[in-house]
C-alpha positions as CSV (number, residue, x, y, z in Angstrom):
1,X,153.7,153.0,123.2
2,X,150.2,151.9,122.1
3,X,147.4,152.1,124.6
4,X,144.5,149.7,124.0
5,X,141.0,150.6,125.0
6,X,138.0,148.2,125.6
7,X,135.9,147.6,122.6
8,X,132.6,149.6,122.4
9,X,129.4,147.6,122.2
10,X,127.4,147.8,119.0
11,X,128.9,147.5,115.6
12,X,131.3,144.6,115.3
13,X,130.0,142.5,118.2
14,X,129.0,139.6,116.0
15,X,132.0,137.5,117.1
16,X,130.8,137.7,120.7
17,X,127.3,136.6,119.7
18,X,128.7,133.6,117.8
19,X,131.1,132.5,120.6
20,X,128.6,132.4,123.5
21,X,128.6,136.1,124.4
22,X,125.6,138.3,124.6
23,X,123.7,138.9,121.4
24,X,124.4,142.2,119.7
25,X,120.8,142.9,118.7
26,X,118.6,145.0,121.0
27,X,116.0,142.3,121.4
28,X,118.6,139.6,122.2
29,X,117.6,137.5,119.3
30,X,119.1,134.0,119.2
31,X,121.7,133.3,116.6
32,X,120.8,131.1,113.6
33,X,121.1,127.4,114.3
34,X,123.6,125.4,112.2
35,X,122.1,123.1,109.6
36,X,121.9,119.5,110.6
37,X,123.7,117.4,108.0
38,X,121.4,114.5,108.8
39,X,118.3,116.4,107.6
40,X,117.4,116.3,103.9
41,X,117.8,119.7,102.4
42,X,119.7,120.9,105.5
43,X,123.0,121.1,103.8
44,X,124.6,123.5,101.3
45,X,124.5,121.4,98.2
46,X,126.6,123.9,96.2
47,X,129.4,123.6,98.7
48,X,129.2,119.8,98.5
49,X,129.4,119.9,94.7
50,X,132.3,122.3,94.7
51,X,134.1,120.2,97.3
52,X,133.6,117.0,95.4
53,X,134.8,118.6,92.2
54,X,137.9,119.9,94.0
55,X,138.6,116.4,95.3
56,X,138.2,115.0,91.8
57,X,140.5,117.5,90.2
58,X,143.0,117.0,92.9
59,X,142.9,113.2,92.4
60,X,143.3,113.6,88.7
61,X,146.2,115.9,89.1
62,X,147.9,113.5,91.5
63,X,147.3,110.6,89.0
64,X,148.7,112.5,86.1
65,X,151.7,113.8,88.1
66,X,152.5,110.3,89.3
67,X,152.2,108.9,85.8
68,X,154.5,111.6,84.4
69,X,157.1,110.9,87.1
70,X,157.0,107.1,86.4
71,X,157.2,107.7,82.7
72,X,160.1,110.0,82.9
73,X,162.1,107.6,85.2
74,X,161.7,104.7,82.8
75,X,164.8,104.0,80.8
76,X,164.5,105.0,77.2
77,X,164.9,102.3,74.6
78,X,167.1,103.1,71.6
79,X,165.8,101.7,68.3
């Protein structure tokens, strides 16, 4: 049988601080505020570029896949 004990405060309490619990720092510093997407420069532009590139690659793959499926289903003409 496994006996669970309560978690000790200190190292590893960052989840509690991010989910409305007490801050884990001694001076009870407030957690960093999330960036406001409406503010210029308040977003992670690298993540937006990578996300856009991923969507583009996915759309191209879907298009090429659909084209290959349609091409393979077309009856072959004999010359």
